[in-house]
DRENLO-371667 format. One line per 3 residues: their letters; for each residue y, x, z of C-alpha. Coordinates in pm, 1 decimal. Each point is the difference from the previous one (the first is absolute). Example, Ala and Ser with C-alpha at 12.3 -4.5 7.8 and 13.67 -1.06 7.14 Angstrom:
2
AS = -450.0:1230.0:780.0  344.0:137.0:-66.0
! end
This chain:
610
IFS = 2622.4:-8359.3:7066.3  75.8:-183.7:-371.4  5.3:146.9:-317.3
ASS = 338.4:-51.4:-155.1  -136.3:-43.8:-342.1  -304.8:-162.1:44.9
GKR = 79.1:-177.3:315.7  -353.4:90.7:118.6  -55.7:122.7:348.7
IQS = -75.2:343.7:36.4  -90.8:238.5:264.8  258.2:258.8:155.7
WLF = -134.9:289.5:196.5  250.3:283.8:182.8  -142.5:332.3:64.6
AAQ = 135.6:264.3:247.0  227.5:275.8:-116.8  -210.9:300.4:85.5
SME = -188.4:-74.0:-353.1  294.6:99.7:-220.3  -70.8:363.1:92.5
VTT = 41.0:202.2:-331.5  -286.4:262.0:-68.7  63.4:315.1:-262.2
VPT = -322.1:91.3:-206.7  28.4:334.0:-193.9  -139.4:-32.9:-327.2
SPI = 35.8:152.4:-361.7  65.7:-115.5:-355.3  -326.3:-153.7:-146.7
AGQ = -16.0:37.0:-419.5  26.7:-261.3:-226.4  209.5:-263.2:189.5
KPG = 230.7:-64.6:-278.1  61.9:-393.2:-44.3  -51.6:-170.3:-322.0
TSG = 157.9:-312.8:-157.6  -239.0:-151.6:236.9  40.0:195.2:299.4
LRQ = -283.0:255.1:120.5  -338.8:-83.7:-59.7  -321.2:184.0:101.0
KTK = -349.2:-51.8:151.4  -23.9:-166.4:282.0  -144.1:277.4:187.4
TFM = 272.1:234.2:-111.8  276.5:-243.9:191.4  -244.7:-19.6:324.7
SEH = 9.8:395.0:-0.5  201.6:139.8:235.8  374.7:6.2:-52.0
YLE = -4.1:-145.6:-313.2  128.6:-316.5:68.3  247.3:98.5:231.8
NFV = 129.8:308.0:-211.1  106.7:-248.9:-266.1  166.8:-249.2:208.3
QST = 172.5:237.0:215.8  138.9:169.8:-319.8  75.0:-351.2:-132.7
LDA = 212.0:-80.5:328.2  193.5:322.9:12.4  86.1:-42.6:-372.8
LVA = 147.9:-327.6:56.5  191.0:157.1:311.4  116.5:252.8:-256.8
EGV = 136.4:-296.2:-252.6  157.2:-168.1:253.9  -220.6:-284.2:78.8
PVK = 70.1:-172.9:329.4  -373.5:87.3:143.4  120.9:33.0:336.9
GGT = 45.5:-358.2:167.7  -106.6:-144.8:-320.8  -284.0:-254.8:-118.4
LVI = -320.6:133.4:-185.6  -271.2:-217.0:-176.0  -370.0:154.7:42.9
SGD = -277.8:-157.4:-159.6  -260.5:-5.6:-274.9  -263.4:-176.6:-227.6
GRY = -286.8:13.8:252.1  -188.3:275.0:-150.8  -206.0:238.4:230.4
HNK = 193.4:212.0:234.3  295.4:-243.6:-14.3  4.3:-80.6:374.0
TAI = -8.8:328.4:132.1  259.4:98.2:-233.4  255.2:-241.2:124.6
QII = -84.8:100.4:336.7  92.6:335.7:-54.8  349.6:-59.5:-197.1
IKM = 102.8:-234.2:261.5  -43.6:288.7:266.2  197.7:246.0:-251.8
AAA = 267.8:-282.1:-90.2  95.1:-34.7:422.7  -29.3:404.7:-7.1
AGV = 265.9:-34.4:-291.4  244.8:-221.9:220.0  -75.8:-283.8:-205.7
GRV = 118.4:-318.4:178.7  -268.2:-262.4:-131.2  -307.7:8.0:-188.9
WCG = -96.5:-312.1:-205.9  -376.0:-63.7:-115.8  -182.3:-264.6:-141.4
DHG = -300.8:-166.8:208.8  -321.9:199.7:-51.6  208.6:266.1:-125.8
LLS = 38.5:-196.4:-342.4  265.2:-5.8:-249.1  -42.5:-42.9:-383.3
TPA = 239.8:248.5:-170.9  234.1:-272.3:-131.9  -14.4:-163.6:353.0
MSA = 114.7:337.8:128.3  296.8:-8.3:-233.8  74.6:-352.4:88.6
VIR = -7.7:50.3:375.0  224.7:311.4:-40.5  294.2:-203.4:-230.7
TRS = -39.6:-326.7:211.9  -178.4:7.1:342.8  340.4:120.4:205.0
RGL = 160.5:-339.7:-157.8  317.7:163.2:0.6  -17.5:92.0:412.3
AGM = 213.9:286.5:35.4  -150.9:357.3:75.6  -346.2:-147.8:-85.4
APF = -73.1:46.0:-341.9  -234.2:238.9:-55.5  76.0:367.0:-128.1
GGF = -330.2:14.3:-204.2  -365.2:-41.3:62.0  -339.3:173.9:-37.6
ILS = -274.2:-158.4:-242.9  -333.0:101.1:77.9  -205.4:-46.7:-352.9
ASH = -172.9:167.6:-283.9  86.3:-340.4:-168.7  -304.1:-82.1:-236.9
NPG = -173.2:333.9:51.2  -353.4:-77.3:218.4  14.5:-12.6:382.4
GID = -215.1:158.4:257.0  -102.8:286.0:194.9  -105.6:197.3:-298.8
EDF = 274.3:-164.5:-216.2  388.0:1.2:-40.3  269.3:-31.9:231.2
GIK = 364.4:46.3:-64.8  366.8:-20.1:131.6  330.5:-106.3:-148.3
YNC = 344.8:-29.5:151.1  229.4:-298.1:-127.1  393.3:19.4:59.9
ENG = 237.8:-233.0:121.1  -1.7:-202.6:-302.9  -378.9:-44.8:3.3
GPA = -71.8:218.8:-276.0  -159.8:345.6:-40.2  173.4:288.1:107.9
PEK = 218.8:171.4:-257.7  -120.2:321.6:-150.1  262.0:176.8:218.8
VTN = -142.2:-117.0:303.3  -375.0:58.2:-110.1  94.1:358.7:-121.9
LIY = 159.6:76.6:355.7  -314.9:-129.6:140.5  -220.3:207.7:-167.3
TNT = 225.5:325.3:94.1  -1.1:-94.7:362.0  -383.4:-9.1:-61.2
TTI = -6.2:325.3:-107.2  161.5:160.4:317.9  -82.3:-216.3:269.5
KEY = -43.4:165.4:340.9  -55.9:-279.5:221.6  9.6:-372.6:68.4
KLC = 62.4:-230.6:291.5  -163.9:-321.4:120.4  5.1:-156.1:333.7
CGL = -357.6:53.7:113.6  38.8:-222.7:271.1  58.7:-357.7:-182.5
PEI = -255.3:-240.9:60.7  -175.0:-117.8:-294.9  165.2:-286.3:-163.3
DLS = -218.1:-333.1:-65.9  -7.7:-140.7:-317.9  -226.1:-252.4:-12.8
APG = 283.8:-250.2:67.1  395.6:-57.9:-3.2  137.1:142.9:324.4
SYT = 310.0:227.6:127.1  -81.1:326.0:212.1  329.6:141.9:139.8
LGG = -68.4:360.0:111.0  183.4:272.8:187.2  219.0:-232.6:185.0
GAF = 153.0:-182.4:-313.4  43.6:345.7:-195.7  -284.3:-121.3:-234.7
RVD = -127.0:-299.6:-118.1  -269.7:-132.9:-230.2  -36.0:-328.4:-140.0
VFD = -298.8:-119.9:-194.8  64.9:-303.4:-220.8  -203.3:-243.4:-230.7
CVE = -57.2:219.0:-318.6  37.3:-298.1:-220.3  333.6:-160.4:141.6
DHM = 270.0:218.0:-194.3  -167.0:39.1:-347.8  -72.5:-369.3:-19.9
GLL = 334.9:-107.8:133.8  144.1:199.5:-257.2  -216.5:-117.3:-291.1
QQV = 123.6:-355.4:123.2  325.1:85.4:-113.9  -100.2:112.7:-331.6
FDF = -247.9:-297.8:-110.7  -21.3:-391.0:29.1  -303.9:-14.2:236.3
GAI = 16.7:-346.6:-25.9  -55.7:-18.1:-375.5  -296.1:258.0:17.7
KAL = -128.5:-237.0:284.6  5.9:-283.4:-238.0  -222.5:208.2:-251.9
FAR = -254.2:55.1:252.6  0.0:-367.9:52.1  -118.6:-80.3:-349.2
EDF = -362.0:-74.5:10.8  -51.8:194.8:-351.1  147.3:335.3:160.5
SFV = -235.9:232.4:109.2  89.1:327.0:156.5  -176.0:355.9:130.2
YDG = 155.7:271.4:131.1  -175.0:372.9:84.6  152.4:171.5:323.9
MHG = -256.1:274.0:-92.2  -3.3:54.8:372.8  354.8:167.8:31.2
VQG = 278.4:-95.2:175.3  93.9:-313.4:-212.5  -280.8:-227.5:172.8
PYA = 264.5:-104.9:274.3  257.9:-85.2:-226.5  -254.6:-167.6:-247.8
KKI = -112.9:-248.3:294.4  368.9:-97.9:148.3  154.5:-57.9:-364.2
FVD = -293.9:-114.0:-230.1  -181.0:-185.6:259.0  234.7:-108.1:290.5
EFG = 299.0:-30.7:-233.3  -136.9:-115.8:-353.3  -318.7:-211.4:133.1
APA = -238.4:212.9:-165.7  -371.4:9.8:118.1  -86.0:283.2:214.4
SSL = -322.9:49.6:-234.9  254.4:48.1:-261.1  95.7:331.3:160.0
MNC = -252.0:327.1:-92.7  -8.1:329.1:224.4  282.4:-101.7:217.7
EPK = -110.5:194.0:266.0  176.5:343.3:49.4  -241.3:239.4:56.9
EDF = 71.0:402.0:76.5  -230.1:82.6:-290.4  121.0:-327.2:-242.2
GGP = -379.3:-71.9:-2.9  -176.4:303.4:-70.0  -275.1:179.3:-196.3
ASA = -202.8:-320.4:38.6  285.0:-236.6:-132.6  6.3:-121.4:-350.1
SHG = 327.7:210.7:-86.4  -179.1:292.4:199.3  326.4:-6.4:264.3
HAD = 233.1:66.7:-305.7  250.6:-251.0:50.3  166.8:36.4:-346.0
PNL = 59.6:-369.0:-144.7  -94.8:59.3:-369.7  -313.5:-96.9:-229.8
THA = -198.2:304.2:154.9  28.7:-14.7:365.2  74.9:-387.0:51.7
VEL = -346.1:-53.1:-64.4  -56.4:-354.8:147.5  352.3:-115.0:-85.5
VAR = -39.7:75.2:-370.3  -388.1:-163.3:-2.4  140.7:-309.6:187.8
MGL = 278.5:-30.2:-289.1  -268.1:13.5:-274.5  53.8:354.4:-127.2
NKE = -173.6:340.5:11.2  157.1:336.9:62.4  134.3:8.9:-359.5
GRE = 164.7:-339.0:38.0  -273.8:-134.0:-225.0  -110.3:-348.6:74.9
IET = -337.8:-71.1:172.0  -217.5:-283.1:50.6  31.0:-164.9:357.0
TSE = -158.0:-243.6:193.8  320.2:-203.0:56.3  372.0:-38.4:-136.5
PPV = 198.9:268.9:115.7  319.6:-84.9:212.4  323.4:-32.6:-180.7
FGA = 181.6:273.5:183.6  -133.8:341.1:136.1  166.1:282.5:136.1
AAD = -83.2:291.4:221.4  190.9:266.2:195.6  -40.3:389.9:54.5
GDA = -53.9:184.9:351.7  359.1:-24.6:104.0  84.0:-348.3:-186.5
DRN = 287.8:194.1:-232.7  -215.0:-81.8:-330.5  -135.6:-295.7:-127.7
MIM = -233.2:-118.2:-318.7  93.6:-350.9:-137.1  -326.4:-198.1:-150.4
GSR = -50.3:-326.2:-134.3  -347.8:-201.9:-112.1  -162.8:280.6:-228.8
FFC = 330.4:176.8:-50.0  147.3:319.3:156.3  358.4:44.9:-42.2
SPS = 135.7:370.7:-15.6  252.1:118.5:245.5  223.1:74.5:-305.9
DSL = -23.2:-362.0:-121.0  16.0:-144.2:340.4  331.1:179.2:55.4
AVI = 136.5:-130.9:-367.2  -94.4:-366.7:104.4  154.7:30.2:347.8
VAN = 323.5:117.2:-136.3  9.4:-261.6:-306.1  -69.7:-298.7:266.7
ASC = 203.7:147.0:285.2  251.4:-296.5:-10.7  -289.0:-214.4:144.7
IPY = 26.5:210.1:334.1  277.8:-127.5:227.1  119.7:362.1:87.5
FAA = 47.6:94.6:-387.6  121.3:-357.1:-102.2  333.4:134.3:-113.1
GLK = -160.6:249.6:-194.8  -105.5:354.9:-11.1  245.8:290.3:4.9
GCA = -251.0:291.5:-76.6  -327.4:70.5:-16.1  -221.2:298.5:-60.4
RSM = -346.9:150.8:-60.9  -156.6:350.3:21.5  -44.8:187.0:-325.9
PTS = -335.3:-15.8:-39.1  -0.9:-351.5:59.0  -4.8:-230.9:-346.9
CAL = 305.6:-95.2:-160.8  -74.9:-370.2:39.7  276.7:-23.4:243.5
DRV = 266.2:178.1:-219.2  -44.9:-303.6:-272.5  83.7:-250.1:281.1
AEQ = 279.8:163.1:116.6  156.1:42.8:-335.1  -28.5:-378.7:-54.3
LGI = 133.5:-72.9:352.4  321.7:232.2:-75.9  -93.3:192.5:325.0
PYF = 18.0:359.9:57.4  -346.9:165.0:28.6  -114.1:356.7:95.3
EVP = -308.4:240.1:-66.0  -29.7:200.2:324.6  -293.9:278.6:69.2
TGW = -256.0:-96.4:244.3  91.0:-88.9:369.2  157.9:-275.4:162.1
KFF = 303.9:217.2:102.4  139.3:7.4:-314.7  5.0:-412.4:-21.0
GNL = 193.0:43.5:357.6  269.8:171.8:-149.3  59.9:-300.7:-232.1
MDS = -50.1:-233.6:283.5  265.5:187.5:190.0  232.8:35.9:-281.6
GTD = 361.0:-138.2:102.2  -88.5:-12.2:349.8  132.0:199.8:278.1
AFP = -248.8:281.0:-69.6  140.1:24.9:-365.0  334.9:-169.7:-11.9
GKP = 174.1:-36.3:-313.0  -291.3:-51.0:-195.0  -134.0:-249.5:-210.9
VYT = -185.8:-297.9:166.7  -337.5:-81.4:-115.3  -130.6:-238.9:259.1
PFI = -158.6:-259.5:-2.2  -243.5:216.7:-133.4  -386.4:21.8:-115.5
CGE = -226.2:345.0:-93.6  -333.5:101.6:-9.4  -249.7:229.1:-99.9
ESF = -326.5:17.1:-197.9  -179.0:129.5:287.4  -12.2:-368.6:149.6
GTG = 345.1:29.3:170.6  266.9:-286.3:-19.6  276.9:-77.2:219.8
GDH = 374.6:-114.5:58.2  292.5:111.2:185.2  -92.1:-216.3:306.1
VRE = -159.0:304.9:124.4  -13.9:379.7:-126.2  -361.6:55.6:-70.3
KDG = -238.8:-197.8:-238.0  -129.3:-326.6:128.7  -375.1:-148.9:-61.8
MFA = 94.9:-309.2:188.8  327.6:-36.3:-198.6  -164.7:22.9:-324.2
VLA = -263.0:-261.5:87.4  237.2:-247.3:112.4  211.8:103.5:-336.2
WLQ = -268.9:-122.0:-191.9  -65.5:-320.9:199.4  345.7:-125.0:3.9
ILA = -9.4:29.9:-386.1  -324.8:-176.7:-12.7  138.7:-268.2:230.0
AEN = 295.2:-40.5:-265.5  -216.1:-13.5:-258.7  -220.1:-262.9:157.4
PDP = 284.3:-298.0:112.3  -213.5:-281.0:-88.9  -334.9:-37.0:183.5
AKP = -151.3:-228.7:-238.1  -7.3:236.6:-282.7  -234.0:279.4:-63.8
IVG = 47.0:362.6:211.6  205.5:253.9:-158.9  -182.0:339.5:103.3
VGD = 87.3:354.1:-4.8  -174.4:56.8:-349.5  236.9:-279.3:-161.0
VTK = 291.9:140.8:145.9  -40.6:360.3:-134.3  -148.0:-124.1:-329.4
KHW = 355.9:-198.5:-50.9  183.1:296.4:106.9  -147.1:215.8:-297.1
EKY = 64.4:-266.4:-232.6  363.9:29.8:43.2  34.2:370.5:109.6
GRN = -311.4:159.7:-201.6  -307.4:173.8:232.6  -0.2:360.6:128.6
YYA = -368.6:98.8:-48.4  -39.0:262.2:261.7  -234.4:169.6:216.4
RYD = -42.6:272.5:230.9  -245.9:273.2:28.1  -59.6:187.2:358.1
YEG = -190.3:356.4:34.9  5.5:35.1:386.9  -104.0:310.7:182.9
VDK = 16.1:240.5:-317.7  75.2:370.6:94.9  383.5:40.9:34.8
PAA = 58.0:291.5:-170.9  -184.6:-104.9:-304.6  192.8:-322.4:0.1
EKM = 321.1:196.0:16.5  -127.1:234.9:-289.5  -48.9:-313.3:-220.1
MAA = 344.4:-156.1:90.6  180.3:351.6:-83.9  -198.9:25.7:-314.0
MVE = 104.3:-354.6:-145.6  390.7:81.7:89.4  -24.4:318.5:-178.3
AQP = -158.6:-167.0:-318.0  222.6:-302.6:-8.1  282.7:144.5:-238.5
ALI = -223.9:91.0:-259.0  -190.5:-339.8:33.5  280.6:-198.0:-84.4
GTT = 23.4:-164.9:-350.8  -352.6:84.5:-49.4  -271.4:-270.0:-59.0
VDG = -323.8:-30.5:221.2  -256.8:-241.8:-91.3  243.3:-194.6:-202.0
MKI = 267.8:-19.8:250.1  311.7:190.2:-29.2  155.8:166.2:312.6
AKA = 397.8:-102.1:24.1  75.7:146.1:337.6  -155.1:219.6:226.0
DMF = 136.5:161.2:351.7  -13.1:44.6:376.9  163.6:-294.3:111.0
EYH = 315.1:88.2:232.7  197.5:-261.9:196.3  378.5:16.1:48.7
DPV = 62.0:-227.0:304.7  306.6:-234.3:-63.5  77.8:-56.4:365.6
DGS = -50.3:319.2:169.8  51.8:248.7:-309.4  -349.8:164.4:79.5
VSK = -209.1:134.9:-260.1  -401.3:-29.9:14.5  -190.5:225.1:-245.2
NQG = -369.2:28.1:-101.2  -39.0:-385.3:84.5  -282.0:-21.5:-313.7
VRF = -75.5:95.3:-304.3  59.7:-269.5:-283.2  -95.2:-25.0:-378.8
IFE = 155.1:-306.1:-195.4  -117.3:-98.1:-325.5  211.7:-131.6:-303.2
SGS = -183.2:-367.9:80.8  170.9:21.9:381.4  -371.2:55.2:103.5
RFV = -27.1:298.9:286.7  -203.7:185.5:217.3  124.0:141.0:345.8
FRL = -174.9:267.9:214.0  89.4:80.2:369.0  -161.8:166.9:274.3
SGT = 23.3:-207.9:323.6  83.8:59.2:352.8  -169.6:-261.7:170.5
GVA = -342.4:161.8:20.6  -138.2:260.8:263.2  -278.8:188.8:-167.8
GAT = 46.2:155.4:-319.1  269.9:-146.1:-240.0  6.6:-347.4:-189.2
IRM = 91.4:11.2:-355.5  131.7:-348.8:-134.6  -17.0:-57.7:-381.8
YLE = 238.4:-352.2:-89.1  -55.2:-140.2:-337.4  204.4:-258.4:-132.2
EYA = 13.8:-204.2:-362.2  257.6:-303.3:-45.1  -48.3:-321.4:-208.2
APD = 250.7:-202.6:-101.2  -16.6:-343.3:68.1  -121.4:-116.0:-371.3
ADL = -316.9:269.8:56.2  -331.0:-61.7:139.3  59.3:-11.0:396.6
TKH = -362.1:-82.0:63.8  -172.8:326.7:-21.2  -140.4:188.1:322.2
AFD = 262.3:261.4:117.4  -273.9:265.7:41.5  -103.3:-48.4:-352.9
VVK = 321.8:20.7:-156.8  123.6:313.5:169.3  -332.3:196.3:-55.9
PIA = 119.6:154.9:-324.4  335.9:136.2:206.7  -237.4:104.1:286.3
DIA = -214.1:217.8:-285.8  305.5:140.9:-103.9  117.0:101.0:351.4
LKI = -295.3:139.8:97.8  3.0:220.1:-363.9  321.4:144.6:97.7
SKL = -27.8:43.6:379.6  -323.3:157.3:-73.0  -65.0:-159.1:355.7
TEY = -376.1:46.6:-52.7  35.3:391.3:-49.2  234.9:29.5:289.4
TGR = -184.7:-178.2:250.7  -356.4:-91.5:-98.5  50.4:-381.4:28.5
TEP = -129.7:-191.6:-272.5  72.3:-346.3:157.9  301.2:-127.7:187.6
SVV = -115.3:-71.9:381.1  189.8:-347.4:-9.0  159.6:-195.2:-282.0
T = 249.4:-306.7:70.5
! end
């Protein structure tokens, strides 16, 4: 048969009805299965242990049924980022979906779908066909965390809008994990061949699994957002050079089809674009840590003429004009120019300031947003453009509410789409999907560069040129983040609690010449659904507008990660040429003094600085 979406011939297989017999397996609760903003993450071997994955999946399916989600007869998407245990976990969840009465399962070929592609598939693949739209999907990923049998694995459920499950659903899932007594699966189902597109009809037609090209839906959606022809013309310039680091994550197939096949980039411009179960492992330059930042994207950073602090180094050849990278599940991005690193906060602000050159946003934005720890560079752009902007807690679901405002999900609320948003943690996105989208950010920058370079006879304008011009108009928010990974969690929590307790007495005081004007624990009142999110980060804001923020991250597996965010604003007429890490160092010293981080944790140096 032929795929309706791609026109390609795919295999179709019909299996016997007796394979649909449901097996009920007794189990008991397993402690600690509480999903966070990024789902449930644990060591791979924990997920491979008896009942662990099955308990969580059954608890999720039961929660969906309780919430009235049309599970029986419905369509469910299951795929992941290709890390170790991905393919095995997919086969298990397929069998459990069949036992729950799901009618159809969709999987990307080789079991691959990037996180933004999963959102695109949920939102668009049914193409309006009645009864075919997925009710949700399971993403098997621990995002930027290392992969491998001795590293990390994760699972997250996304709802029918393509975005992460809301808190009321994740709370119900967790409650179910604490009371579960059994799970069900169809043990007799054959293993599904995920190596190529195909269709598998089982149980006499009661259940079907479709394996499809993992790239086609996401790329098709991005073609509706961007002018691929204009970007292709940029790639055709003799003076434009390009390099992309997939960090051996899921983005490899997407990079090949978009950059090489669509835009004509040479295959040699792609680095580490073969997906690997361990993202290259300890022997790789990144040590298997598929996290696109100055510390871990070692090969790309060096190729672009910088070191891990973003300072220039000598190179044997001229660095490419444009460089970018993705993380393990391809929802994060890093943008670089020749000997230039564009921070995620600046990248977001520049994209919003230049959004009108992107066809999808040509008529203008109706809203934008950033996470609270992200620099305030976006705010200055939004104020000048006269569009609403929002400061939300870390977690993409908060952006999703703003994107869905005024739709059937939240009727009567203001409409904020077209919409662009982002986080300092290398995540950027738009309302085309309900996840951060690493490819979206890269294409946005390529579209901006295409617009900035209409005449091939003139010298190429690069990332650094565009960013510096932006600073000259809006000023520069010097910014850095210190990460302290694997910290003893009780010690980290004591440190945070002590800071909150000390905040009232510190307001109005001066520390190392800087007066504290405001200090609080960030609390968010969602303007769309009315919910209140407390304890979202400790903030200290100085009279000058400079600030530092502390958060405990929920994306790690072992111990806690303390993130310390540092920011100082320089007006357009100030010196905009300094190195960000040098500028914010005095603020870091104050933050460390007030937090007593070394005293509580024993750490004297951060694990990562970005």
